[in-house]
N, C-alpha and C positions, 0 to 999 in steps of 0.2 A: 835732357835726363826724363824717365819715364815714370811721370804722376800718376796716381789715382788719388782722387777724393771721394770721400764715402758721406752722401746723403746731398743732393742738389736742393737745398730750398732756398731763400731769399739772400743766403750769404755763400755757400757753399759752391752754386750754379756762378756766380762775378768771380768766387773763386777761382775755379776751373778756366772761364774764360781767361781772367789773367795771369796764368802760369802759362795756360798756350799761347796767349800773344807775346810770353815772354820765350818763345823757343822750344819751348817744352813740348813733350807729346801727353797726350793730358785723358784718363779714362775715367769718366764720371761715374758711382754706382747706386741706384739710389731703389728701394724698393716698389716706388709706384711706378707701374709699369706705363701708363699714360701720362706720367711726368717723362720719362726716359722715351718714350716715341713722339710727342711735343719737342722736345729738346732736339732730340736726332733729325728733327725735320725743319729745323732752323728756326724754330718761332721759341721767342721768349715768353716761359708763363708771368712774367714780374712784368706787367706794362709800367707799372710805375715806376721802375729800376734803372735811374739814367744810365744810357749809353749800351745798356745790355744786348737789346735788341740786334744792334749793329755789330756788335763785338763778337755776338754769337753766331750770327752768320760769318762773320768772318771767320772765326775758327774750326767753321763747322766746315767752310767753301777752301779753306787753306789745309784739310785734312787732320790736325793738329788736336781736335777735341771729338768725341764720339762718349755716350753715354749706353749704359747696360743696367739691366738688375743683376747678374748674376756676377759674386765676387770672385767666382773663377775665370772669369774673364779681365776682371780690373786690375788685380794685385798682382797674381805671381808676373815676376820681372821687374814690377815696378821698384824705382830708387825711391820714389818718396811715399809716402799712402798719408793725406790729411784727411782727420776725420773733425767733420762739423754736424754731427747727428745732434739732434737737441737731446739737454737735459731737462724735463721737465718735474715739480713736484707735485705729490698726490695729495689728499683733501687735508691732512694733517700738515701740510707743511713742507715734507722729509721728500726730498730727493727721490727719483723714480729711475734708475738706473736701467732699466729693464732693454729699451730701444739699443742703450750705450754696450751694453754686456755685450747684447747680442751682437753687433756690428762688428765691437772687439773681436769677439769669438772666430766671426766669421772671416774678417779679412786677416786674422793672424795665421793659421793654417795654409794659409797661399803664400806668406810672405818669403822672401829670398836673404839669404845672410849676407850682413853688412844695411839693409833697408832702413831707411827713416819712419817713424809714424809721430806725426806731429796733430796733437788734439787742440785742438781749437775752442770746444765747446766749454762754456763757462762752466767751474764744478769747484766742489768745496775742496779746501787748502789739504792737502796730502794724497788727492784722490789717485792723482797721476803713478805716485811713485807705491801709494798701497795698494792701490785696487787697477791699475792698467798694467803696469809694466809686469806684474807678476801675472797677470792673466794672460799677456803675448806670449810672455816664456813656457806658460802651462801649455798653451794651442799651438806654437809655434816649434817649440822644441829649440830653440834660439836663446842665446844668454845674452838678457839686457847687459847694454856698456861695451861688449864685444862683438857678439854675433848678429842686433839688431841693437839700435839706438831710438829708445822712447823719450820725446820731448811736450813740453805744454808750451801754446805758445797762440793767445788767447785772440778771438778775433774782435775788431774797437772802430767800428764800423755800426752805421746807420741803414736802414732799410731805405731805398730813395737812391742815394749817394754814397754807395759802396765802392765804387771805382775810386774819386775824390779823397774817400776818405782813407782808403789803402796809402794814397800817395803822402797826405796829410798826416797822419800818427807815425810815430814808430812804431816798426814792428818789435813785441817783446818777445822773447823767446825764454827758457829754461827748460834747462836738460838734467837728468842724472848720471851724466858724468860729462866729462869734458871733453872728450868724441864726441857726443852726441849732440851737444850744445853747437861745437867745431862745424857739425854736418848742418847741422839746422841754420846756422849762420849763411853759411854757403849758400845752402837751398835758398832761404829768402833773400837774401843778399841779390841772387841773380833771377829771381820773378818779378822785384817790385823795385820802383823810383818814385824817390821821396822829393817831395818841395826841399826847396831852403826856409829856415825858419829859424829867425836870430832871435826867438823868443825862448829857445831850449837852453838848457844846461851844455850840453855839447851836441854834436852834430845829429839831425834828423838821420834814421836810419836803421839798421837791424838793432836793435838793445840787447844785450846777455845781461839777463837778470841776475846769474848767479845757479838758481836753482828751482827747480819747476815749483817748489812752494811757495818763493818769493814772485815767480810770474800768475800764477794760482792768485794770490792773495792781492795783488796789482790788479788784476782786474775785478776782482767781487769788492775792494776798495773805491775804486773809481767809481763803481755802480752806486753802491751803498750810499759813499758819500751825497750821491746827488738823490736819494729816497731820503736822508737824514737831511738833507738843506730843505728838500719839498715842504717837508713833513716842517720844521722849523717856519717856514715861513706861514706854511696852513693855519699852524698853531697863534702864528703873529695875527692872522687875518680874522681867526674867527675871535680874538680877542677885539681886535678893531671893529668889527660888524658890532660886538655886544656896547663897546663904547664912543661911536658915531666917529672913526679916524678913519681917512683912506688910505689903507695898507700898499698900497701902490704909489704915492708920494714919498710914505717912508722907505720903502723900499730903495728909490730912487737917491733918497739923502742920503742911507746907508752906504749905497756904493757908490757915492763921488770920492769915498775915498779908499784907497789901495787894499786896507786889511777886509774890507768887507765885502762879498760873495753872494750876496741873499739870491736865491731864484727868487720865481713866482707861483701863487698858491695857484690853486683850482679843484674843479669840480675833481678830478681824479688821476689817478698816475696810473698807467696800463702799458703795453706792448710784453714783449716777450722778457725785459732786460730787468727795469725797474722795480717792478713787483716780487719778480722771482729771484734775483739775485742776492738781494739780502736775505731772503731763507738759507740759502746756498751759504753764507757767510754764517750765519747761524746754527747751521748742522754743525759744524768746527769750530766754532763758538757759542754756546749753547746761554752763557750768562753775561751776552752783549746787550744790556737792558736798553742800552742806548738804541741801539737798533729795532728792538723787535718795539720800543715802544714808537718810533717814527713810524715802523710800518703801520702800527694799528691807528696811529692818525690820517695817515693818506689812504689806507682802503674805508676809512669811516667819514671819506668828503660828500662822498654822493649822498649817504643817511644827513647830511648835515647840511648839506644843500636844499635837500628836499624839503627835510621839517623846517629849514626858513621859509622856504616858499607857501608851504601849507602855514604858518604862524601871518606869517603879512595876509592872507588872504581868510586867515580864518579856517578854511577846510578846501582839502582839494576834494572830496566826495560827488563824483559825477563830473568834474570839469573833465575838459579837453585838453590834453594835455604832450606836447609835441618835443618830443627830446630828436635836438638835433645833433646828428652824430652819432654814428655806429660805428667807427673808428674809432681805435686809442688815439689817436694823435693826425694832426691835420694832413692831409695829401696822401696818404698811406692807407691802401685797402686791406686792413686786416683788422679784425675783433678781439687779440688775443689780450685776456685782461681788460680789455675795453672797462671803462667806466659807465657805458650806457649798460649794462648787466645790472647791479647795481642798482644804475638810478630806476631803471623801468620797475626793477621790483618794490623799491623806496615806494615809487610814485601808487602801484598795483596793491600793496599794502594798505595804501589811504583813498584806494576807490575811483582812482582815476579812470579815465579813458584814454589810454597812451597810443602812439602814434609815434613811429622813429622814421624819421629823414636823414639820409646821408645822400651827398652828391656825387660822393665814389658808386653807390649802388643802385640797380635798379629796383624798383617796388616789390619786382619777383625775386630779387636774392633778397631780402628785407623781410619779406613773407616766409622765405624757404628758411630763415635764422629763429623763426618764431614771432616777428613781432607783426602789428599792424603797419602798412607803412603809409607816412603821414607825407600829404602834397603839398608844397608852396602852394598857398592861395585858398586853402582851406580852411574854413574858423576854425580859432581854436581861440580857449582860455589864456592858457598857459604855453611859453616857449622855457624848454632849459638848452643851453646852449652846452653841449658834451664835448665835443671834439673844436679843435681850433681849425676848420677848414677855410682857406681863403675866400670862398664863395658866402661864409658867412659874416664876414665884414662888410660885404654889400647888403643884405639886408636892410628894408625897409619897413616901415611900420603895414604897407600896404602887401607884404609878403605875409600876412599872418594875421587877417581878418579879425575881429573881436578881441585880442586880445589885452588879457586886462595885466598880465605880468609878464615882463621878460626875465629871466634869471639867467645871467649871462656867467655861464662857469669857466668862462676862458678869458672874459675883458677881450674878444674881438670884433664886437658889433661896435656900430658907431653911434653914439648916445644922440647926436642930430636928427638921425634917422628914426627914432624913437620919441620926439617930444610931446608929452602932453602922457606917455604909457609909462608907467614904473618899469625901472631897470636896475637891475640890482647886479652886484658881482660879487666875487667870493673876497672877502676882507671891504668891500665898497660904502663902509660904514651903516649906520640904521637908516632905513631908508623905508618909508610904510607908503602903500597904494594912494593914488593920487597926487605923490609929490614925482617929478620928472627926477627917473636915476641920473647917475653923471654920466 
């Protein structure tokens, strides 16, 4: 098949390469000319993505993949168009469809009869049927269900391990017609290879959800579940801090039986998915008070952590504070909705002198993002671990000379490496300066 992939981001580019490896001829389209040039040169723009550099080089070498900024070069004649343009939320947490709408209109005018258009971008329930399909029909002059087939098939992968996740998790498909669903099942079945799994209720592979709405809800539900679960863990952690209980022991005990699956508390919930997708769910179900409360709980955690540090020390005014981790999670060079922003802001409000460190970012890159870079070995009064980078598990007190308090917001540092220095975690109990943390 000829396949067009719209948007060559951290999911779109690996998808395009995967389709090419399966034998399809793939054209990627992206509005970023520099990215297109880099990809066509065979260089991966995402160095943290496992196997992408090698697979991209192979796809370029065998001529099955190239990129362009021109929809008129990518879409005409395509049997399948896969859309991975991100959907963002605005300042009021409402979905902003500007980019997705523009992409839909741009691709639709070039569609051939019989084409499949598959949206992999996470969207509110009802979007595929109520927004995208009418737009495709209006711009293409083709009729959904007979001349063109619009489906929803959510991406379910993590940055850094996209290819492994494509094989690990069932590929969900939801059509607006039985024919569209059949075409989508055939395409994805020819493009993906799935790991055998005996823990699933049916064989791993392409799973037809029966409707686009069910597929949309499945993606929102699995991510919103995580946000709500983390919020519950964070609530337990704040209670544990007030009562002197170590919440990690509690969670380990709860999860020792099969009906409890509590996640871990932490200083922040970041990334493109967990902070955003509950908002997309709320766009379709605004009365979901549980979801809204969970989002508020998680969004409040950076302020909670900083306030706790201020309480333990009496004040943070004038103190040198190092925030360890600009990324939203360990091992990923990405600051989307990272807790670093609210953590730094909370420290600034208390008069602290803040520096930011991240092993994945050069000091110049941190400065370009608006922060004063902190270098390990510089004198510091307080350190706040914001990202669970593997490097921080190897930190020692000598790396943070002058340290008066370590607030490990991810629970990754080694307590033995900070003996004699107060070390506090989220949900670690009531600990005060002068008393070694656990």
